[in-house]
C-alpha positions as CSV (number, residue, x, y, z in Angstrom):
1,M,-29.1,22.2,2.5
2,D,-28.4,24.8,0.1
3,E,-29.2,24.8,-3.0
4,E,-25.3,25.0,-4.5
5,K,-24.9,21.5,-2.9
6,L,-27.1,20.2,-5.3
7,I,-24.7,19.7,-7.7
8,Q,-24.1,17.0,-10.4
9,V,-21.7,18.1,-13.6
10,K,-22.7,16.1,-16.8
11,F,-20.2,16.0,-19.7
12,Q,-20.6,19.3,-21.8
13,N,-18.7,20.0,-24.8
14,K,-20.4,23.2,-26.3
15,A,-17.8,24.2,-28.9
16,R,-17.4,20.5,-30.3
17,P,-20.9,18.6,-29.8
18,D,-20.0,15.7,-30.7
19,S,-16.7,15.1,-29.0
20,A,-16.6,13.3,-25.7
21,F,-13.4,14.9,-25.2
22,D,-12.4,18.7,-24.0
23,M,-9.6,20.2,-22.9
24,L,-8.6,23.6,-21.2
25,K,-6.0,25.5,-19.1
26,L,-6.6,25.0,-15.0
27,E,-6.2,28.7,-14.9
28,E,-9.0,29.5,-17.7
29,L,-11.5,27.4,-15.3
30,F,-12.8,30.2,-13.0
31,R,-13.1,32.9,-15.8
32,R,-15.5,30.5,-17.3
33,K,-19.2,32.2,-17.5
34,S,-20.4,29.3,-18.7
35,L,-20.3,27.0,-16.2
36,D,-23.4,25.5,-14.6
37,H,-21.7,25.1,-11.2
38,N,-19.4,27.0,-8.9
39,P,-16.1,24.7,-8.8
40,E,-15.0,25.6,-5.5
41,N,-18.4,24.1,-4.0
42,L,-18.5,20.1,-4.0
43,H,-19.9,18.8,-7.2
44,K,-20.3,15.1,-8.7
45,V,-18.8,14.4,-12.1
46,E,-20.5,11.7,-14.3
47,F,-17.1,12.0,-16.2
48,F,-13.2,11.6,-16.2
49,I,-10.4,14.3,-15.0
50,I,-6.8,13.9,-15.5
51,L,-5.4,17.1,-13.7
52,L,-1.3,18.2,-14.5
53,I,-0.4,21.0,-12.3
54,T,2.7,23.0,-14.4
55,E,2.9,26.0,-11.9
56,G,2.1,26.6,-8.8
57,Q,0.8,25.6,-5.7
58,G,-2.5,24.7,-4.2
59,Y,-5.2,22.2,-2.7
60,H,-7.7,19.7,-4.7
61,T,-10.5,18.1,-2.4
62,I,-11.5,14.5,-4.2
63,D,-14.0,12.2,-1.4
64,F,-13.5,14.6,1.3
65,T,-9.8,14.4,1.3
66,D,-7.6,17.4,1.0
67,Y,-4.5,16.8,-1.7
68,K,-1.2,19.3,-1.9
69,C,-0.8,19.8,-5.4
70,E,1.9,21.5,-6.8
71,K,4.3,21.4,-10.0
72,G,4.6,18.0,-11.2
73,T,1.0,16.6,-9.6
74,V,-1.3,14.7,-11.3
75,V,-4.4,14.0,-10.2
76,T,-7.2,11.6,-11.3
77,I,-10.9,12.0,-10.6
78,R,-12.8,9.1,-11.9
79,K,-16.8,9.3,-12.9
80,D,-19.2,9.8,-9.5
81,Q,-16.7,10.5,-7.3
82,I,-16.9,14.1,-5.8
83,H,-14.8,16.6,-5.8
84,K,-13.7,20.4,-5.7
85,F,-11.0,22.8,-6.8
86,F,-9.4,25.3,-4.8
87,R,-9.2,28.8,-6.3
88,S,-5.5,30.0,-6.2
89,D,-3.6,32.9,-8.2
90,N,-0.1,31.3,-9.0
91,V,-1.4,27.8,-9.8
92,K,-1.5,27.0,-13.7
93,G,-2.2,23.0,-14.9
94,H,-4.1,21.6,-17.6
95,L,-7.6,19.5,-17.2
96,L,-8.3,16.7,-19.4
97,L,-12.1,15.5,-19.1
98,F,-13.2,12.5,-20.8
99,T,-16.3,10.1,-21.0
100,D,-15.8,6.4,-20.3
101,E,-17.2,6.0,-24.3
102,F,-14.5,8.0,-25.3
103,L,-11.8,5.3,-24.6
104,V,-14.3,2.3,-25.0
105,S,-15.1,3.3,-28.2
106,Y,-11.1,2.9,-29.2
107,L,-9.6,0.0,-26.9
108,E,-10.5,-3.4,-26.4
109,K,-12.5,-4.4,-23.5
110,Q,-9.2,-5.8,-21.7
111,E,-6.9,-2.7,-22.0
112,N,-9.6,-0.6,-21.5
113,Q,-10.1,-2.6,-17.9
114,K,-6.9,-1.9,-17.4
115,S,-6.6,2.0,-18.3
116,M,-9.8,2.5,-16.0
117,Q,-7.6,1.3,-13.4
118,L,-5.5,4.6,-13.4
119,F,-8.9,6.2,-11.7
120,N,-9.5,3.5,-9.2
121,E,-9.1,4.9,-5.4
122,F,-9.4,1.5,-4.1
123,L,-6.3,0.3,-5.8
124,G,-4.0,3.7,-5.5
125,V,-4.2,7.2,-4.1
126,P,-5.3,9.4,-7.3
127,K,-2.7,12.4,-6.5
128,I,0.4,11.1,-8.2
129,Q,3.8,13.5,-7.5
130,L,6.0,13.1,-10.8
131,S,9.8,13.2,-11.3
132,Q,11.6,15.9,-13.2
133,S,11.9,13.3,-15.9
134,D,8.3,11.7,-15.2
135,F,7.2,15.7,-15.8
136,E,8.6,15.9,-18.6
137,T,7.2,13.4,-20.5
138,V,3.8,13.5,-19.2
139,K,4.3,17.2,-20.3
140,N,4.9,16.6,-23.4
141,I,2.2,14.4,-24.0
142,V,-0.3,16.5,-22.7
143,H,1.4,19.7,-25.0
144,R,0.6,17.3,-28.1
145,I,-2.8,16.8,-26.9
146,D,-3.3,20.5,-26.6
147,E,-1.5,20.8,-30.1
148,E,-4.1,18.4,-32.1
149,Y,-7.1,19.6,-29.8
150,F,-6.4,23.5,-30.3
151,E,-4.5,24.0,-33.3
152,T,-5.1,21.2,-36.0
153,M,-8.8,19.5,-34.8
154,D,-9.5,18.2,-38.4
155,V,-11.1,14.7,-39.5
156,H,-8.2,12.8,-37.9
157,S,-7.6,14.3,-34.6
158,L,-10.0,13.0,-32.5
159,S,-8.6,9.2,-33.2
160,I,-4.8,10.6,-32.5
161,I,-5.7,12.7,-29.3
162,R,-7.6,8.7,-28.4
163,S,-4.0,7.4,-29.1
164,E,-2.4,10.2,-27.0
165,L,-4.7,9.6,-23.9
166,H,-4.5,6.2,-24.0
167,I,-0.4,6.7,-24.2
168,L,-1.0,8.9,-21.2
169,I,-2.8,6.5,-19.0
170,T,-0.6,3.5,-19.6
171,Q,2.6,6.2,-18.6
172,L,1.1,7.2,-15.6
173,Y,-0.1,3.6,-14.6
174,R,3.6,2.5,-15.5
175,I,4.5,5.3,-12.8
176,K,2.4,4.2,-10.3
177,S,3.5,0.7,-11.2
178,Q,7.3,1.3,-10.6
179,S,6.6,2.9,-7.6
180,D,4.3,0.9,-5.8
181,Q,1.4,3.6,-5.4
182,I,-1.3,1.1,-7.5
183,I,-1.6,-2.6,-7.0
184,A,-1.2,-3.7,-10.5
185,D,-1.0,-7.1,-11.6
186,K,-2.0,-9.2,-8.4
187,K,-3.4,-12.3,-7.9
188,Y,-7.2,-11.8,-7.8
189,L,-7.1,-8.8,-9.0
190,P,-9.6,-9.3,-12.2
191,E,-11.6,-10.9,-9.5
192,F,-11.6,-8.1,-6.9
193,I,-12.7,-5.8,-10.1
194,T,-15.4,-7.7,-10.8
195,F,-16.4,-7.3,-7.1
196,Q,-15.9,-3.8,-6.8
197,N,-18.5,-3.2,-9.7
198,L,-21.3,-5.6,-8.3
199,V,-20.7,-3.8,-5.1
200,E,-21.0,-0.4,-6.3
201,N,-23.8,-1.3,-8.3
202,H,-26.1,-3.8,-5.9
203,V,-25.1,-1.9,-2.5
204,V,-28.2,-0.2,-2.1
205,R,-30.0,-3.6,-2.7
206,T,-27.5,-6.0,0.1
207,T,-24.3,-5.5,2.2
208,R,-24.5,-9.1,2.7
209,V,-21.2,-10.9,1.8
210,K,-23.0,-14.3,0.8
211,D,-25.2,-12.5,-2.0
212,Y,-22.2,-11.0,-3.7
213,A,-20.2,-14.8,-3.3
214,D,-23.4,-16.1,-5.0
215,M,-23.4,-13.7,-7.9
216,M,-19.3,-14.4,-8.4
217,A,-20.2,-18.1,-7.8
218,L,-17.8,-18.2,-5.2
219,S,-18.0,-19.0,-1.4
220,T,-17.7,-16.7,0.8
221,K,-14.5,-17.7,2.6
222,T,-13.0,-17.4,-1.7
223,L,-14.9,-13.6,-1.4
224,N,-12.7,-12.9,1.7
225,T,-9.4,-14.2,0.5
226,I,-9.9,-11.9,-2.8
227,S,-10.5,-8.8,-0.9
228,R,-7.9,-8.8,1.7
229,N,-5.5,-9.8,-0.9
230,I,-6.2,-6.6,-2.8
231,V,-7.3,-4.4,-0.2
232,N,-6.6,-5.8,3.2
233,K,-10.1,-5.6,4.0
234,S,-12.7,-8.1,4.6
235,A,-15.5,-8.3,2.2
236,K,-18.1,-7.1,4.7
237,E,-15.6,-4.2,5.4
238,F,-14.9,-3.4,2.0
239,I,-18.7,-3.7,1.2
240,D,-19.5,-1.1,4.2
241,E,-16.5,1.2,3.1
242,I,-18.5,1.4,-0.3
243,C,-22.1,2.2,1.3
244,S,-20.9,4.4,3.5
245,K,-19.0,6.3,0.9
246,Q,-22.7,6.6,-0.9
247,I,-24.3,7.7,1.8
248,K,-21.6,10.2,2.3
249,R,-21.9,11.8,-1.2
250,L,-25.5,12.1,-0.9
251,L,-25.5,13.4,2.5
252,I,-23.0,15.8,1.1
253,N,-24.4,16.2,-2.4
254,T,-28.1,16.1,-2.5
255,S,-30.8,17.9,-0.3
256,H,-32.7,14.8,0.4
257,S,-33.8,14.1,3.7
258,I,-32.0,11.4,5.9
259,K,-35.2,9.6,6.1
260,E,-35.1,9.7,2.2
261,I,-31.3,8.7,2.4
262,S,-32.4,5.8,4.4
263,F,-34.5,4.4,2.0
264,M,-32.0,5.6,-0.7
265,M,-29.8,3.1,0.4
266,G,-32.0,0.3,1.1
267,F,-32.7,0.6,4.8
268,E,-36.1,-0.3,5.4
269,E,-36.0,1.6,9.4
270,T,-34.6,4.9,9.6
271,T,-33.3,3.7,13.7
272,N,-31.2,1.0,11.8
273,F,-30.0,3.5,9.3
274,Y,-28.8,5.3,12.3
275,K,-27.3,3.0,13.6
276,Y,-25.5,1.6,10.9
277,F,-23.6,4.9,9.9
278,K,-22.7,5.9,13.4
279,R,-21.1,2.2,13.6
280,Q,-19.2,3.1,10.5
281,L,-18.4,7.3,10.4
282,G,-18.3,7.9,14.9
283,M,-21.3,10.7,14.1
284,T,-24.6,10.7,13.1
285,P,-25.2,11.6,9.8
286,E,-26.6,15.0,10.6
287,Q,-23.5,16.0,12.4
288,F,-21.6,14.7,8.8
289,R,-23.9,16.7,7.0
290,A,-22.9,20.2,9.0
291,S,-19.4,19.5,9.1
292,F,-19.4,20.6,5.7
């Protein structure tokens, strides 16, 4: 694997190191000489991103899927996702970058969990195509954040930006909800979020449905009902999807050998890892890695 693929981008705001928020114009991204990575290569981020396209056309890749972007496109990228930019001379827009702590420190737990649902790819696709009126609404919020961040920036600014960012996220969540682009206020949703968090944190230890049911003090039947109700998949299918995604991220974004990745993902035998991956993806780990 090339060293350029070993990219895990931490949140850094060199201009304002005490801030857990940053903002820049998309067209300025490729002109930044201080970047420690090439934005056109796949990289894993340790923070959240909202991308608003205001002019032109292009593409953006998130977790191995390419999304077409144009005026009025919003793309949401959550912490630990792999993504990359496509350079395009005619595309303009805004990037808002922030850590989960930036909102957690401000919002109540329940409200923060709802806000973070906007970034959950299992509840909806990460791309939103805004209508003209919604585009103007969103653009105005982003403009207010831009003015506060780059022009005013006094002792009150970060608090105001937090509030505006919460308004922006809630507005985008509303737009998605009204157009049925996100699973919102559905029965079992809180339980599903708990299940998802458990799987993402423990899938390297177990892919057994019963283990997660036990963690939640539920029967396997109830856990299957929860999973099917939200994502129309059995609990095992959902666990395998998360496991496969984490394996793919390791294959693409690290230089670890197949044997090392097998061990990291909790497989005692590499042969079992090969069988599992081929059953899930229809190809070997080497074939998947070579495709990128």
